[in-house]
C-alpha positions in Angstrom: 177.0 417.7 64.7 179.4 418.1 61.7 178.1 415.1 60.0 174.5 416.6 60.2 175.6 419.9 58.9 177.4 418.1 56.0 174.1 416.0 55.3 171.9 419.2 55.5 174.2 421.1 53.2 174.7 418.4 50.6 170.9 417.8 50.5 170.1 421.5 50.4 166.3 421.3 50.6 166.0 422.1 54.3 167.4 424.4 56.8 169.9 422.9 59.5 167.3 424.1 62.1 165.0 421.3 60.7 167.5 418.7 61.2 168.3 419.9 64.7 164.6 420.0 65.5 164.2 416.4 64.3 166.6 415.0 66.7 164.6 416.8 69.6 161.5 415.1 68.3 163.1 411.7 67.9 163.9 412.1 71.7 160.4 413.1 72.4 159.0 410.2 70.2 161.2 407.6 72.0 159.9 408.9 75.2 156.2 409.1 74.2 156.3 405.5 73.2 157.9 404.4 76.3 160.9 403.1 74.6 163.4 405.3 76.6 165.2 402.5 78.4 164.5 399.9 75.8 167.3 398.3 73.8 165.4 398.8 70.6 164.3 402.7 70.6 163.1 402.4 67.1 159.9 404.8 66.3 157.9 404.6 63.3 157.5 407.6 60.8 154.0 408.3 62.1 155.1 408.2 65.7 158.0 410.5 65.0 155.9 412.9 62.9 153.3 413.2 65.7 156.1 413.8 68.3 157.5 416.6 66.0 153.9 418.2 65.9 153.4 418.2 69.4 156.9 419.7 70.2 156.3 422.5 67.5 153.1 423.5 69.1 154.7 423.5 72.4 158.0 425.6 71.4 156.4 427.6 68.4 152.8 427.8 69.2 150.6 429.3 66.5 153.8 430.2 64.4 154.7 426.5 64.2 153.7 426.2 60.4 155.4 429.3 59.5 158.5 428.3 61.1 158.5 424.9 59.4 157.7 426.6 56.1 160.9 428.9 56.5 162.8 425.5 57.1 161.5 424.2 53.8 159.0 421.8 55.1 155.6 421.8 53.7 154.2 418.3 54.4 154.9 415.5 56.9 156.7 413.6 54.1 159.5 416.3 54.3 160.3 415.0 57.8 160.8 411.6 56.0 163.0 413.1 53.4 165.2 414.5 56.3 165.2 410.9 58.0 166.3 409.3 54.9 169.0 411.8 54.3 170.4 411.1 57.5 170.1 407.3 56.8 171.9 407.9 53.6 174.7 409.4 55.5 174.9 406.8 57.9 173.7 409.0 60.9 170.4 407.0 61.2 169.6 403.4 60.4 166.6 401.9 59.4 164.7 398.6 59.7 163.6 396.6 56.7 160.0 397.8 57.2 160.9 401.5 57.2 159.6 403.6 54.1 159.8 407.1 53.3 155.9 406.9 52.7 155.5 406.0 56.5 155.6 410.1 56.7 153.2 410.8 53.8 150.1 412.3 54.9 150.4 411.9 58.6 148.7 415.3 59.1 148.0 418.6 57.5 150.3 421.5 58.5 147.3 424.0 58.1 144.9 422.1 60.0 147.0 420.4 62.7 149.4 423.1 63.4 147.9 426.5 62.6 144.4 426.0 63.0 145.3 424.0 66.3 145.9 427.3 67.7 142.8 429.3 66.5 141.0 430.6 69.7 137.6 429.5 70.4 135.0 431.4 72.5 133.0 429.5 75.2 129.6 428.6 74.4 126.8 431.0 75.8 125.6 428.4 78.1 129.2 428.0 79.6 129.3 431.9 80.1 126.0 431.9 81.9 127.2 429.1 84.4 130.3 430.9 85.1 128.2 434.3 85.7 130.2 435.8 82.7 126.9 437.4 81.3 126.7 441.2 82.3 122.8 441.5 81.2 
């Protein structure tokens, strides 16, 4: 954990919480891709970004975007920046094909975090089928 703190402090762009959350998301990504027991547990940038999104919605709900923003994250590429900070500090390793660009534009924070939680009302026909109309 001290090596992660040092990496976060030296980089200075993102809160330590973002680094910690990344490890939770990485665990989820490995499970989601079915590589938990595999010798090669490598996941792509897109797979990791998606696991982080799902975890954020589960943990922070409609506040996920705001939480990430307070950590210094504005786009999915920021997750790649953190990953590559950890690579440069020898905490993570990378494959030849890995690139920070793998994290660029995976999804939009406003659309896929914030708006994902906007409530929608059932259609009028759905209400009538369930007897929800009091007329």
